[in-house]
C-alpha positions in Angstrom: 33.8 -322.8 55.3 33.4 -324.1 58.8 30.1 -324.1 60.6 31.2 -321.3 63.0 32.1 -319.1 60.1 28.7 -319.7 58.5 27.0 -318.8 61.8 29.0 -315.6 62.0 28.0 -314.6 58.5 24.3 -315.4 59.3 24.5 -313.3 62.5 26.2 -310.5 60.5 23.4 -310.6 57.9 20.7 -310.5 60.6 22.3 -307.6 62.4 22.8 -305.8 59.1 19.2 -306.1 58.2 18.3 -304.6 61.6 20.6 -301.7 60.9 19.2 -301.2 57.4 15.7 -301.2 58.9 16.6 -298.8 61.6 18.2 -296.4 59.0 15.0 -296.6 56.9 12.9 -295.9 60.0 15.0 -292.9 61.1 14.9 -291.5 57.6 11.2 -292.0 57.4 10.6 -290.3 60.8 13.0 -287.4 60.0 12.5 -286.6 56.3 15.1 -283.8 56.5 17.9 -286.4 56.8 17.4 -288.1 53.4 15.0 -290.1 51.3 14.2 -293.4 53.1 15.0 -295.6 50.2 18.4 -294.0 49.6 19.5 -294.4 53.1 18.3 -298.0 53.3 20.0 -298.9 50.0 23.3 -297.4 51.1 23.1 -299.4 54.3 22.4 -302.6 52.3 25.3 -301.8 50.0 27.6 -301.6 53.0 26.2 -304.9 54.4 26.9 -306.6 51.1 30.4 -305.4 51.0 31.1 -306.6 54.6 29.5 -310.0 54.0 31.5 -310.4 50.8 34.7 -309.6 52.6 34.0 -312.0 55.4 33.0 -314.9 53.0 36.1 -314.3 50.8 38.4 -314.3 53.8 36.7 -317.3 55.3 37.1 -319.4 52.1 40.9 -318.9 51.9 
């Protein structure tokens, strides 16, 4: 993988962590929406899927 691809993956991970944190915060502030851990874990699962797709595509 090139350096630029690694930097893009790093940026994607950082933004994804921010999104997961925001999801957990929103679920914590509004308990009607869902349990905080469930929402955060769902966001983390989506992040893992996207990073896996990017890394797999970048290594080909």
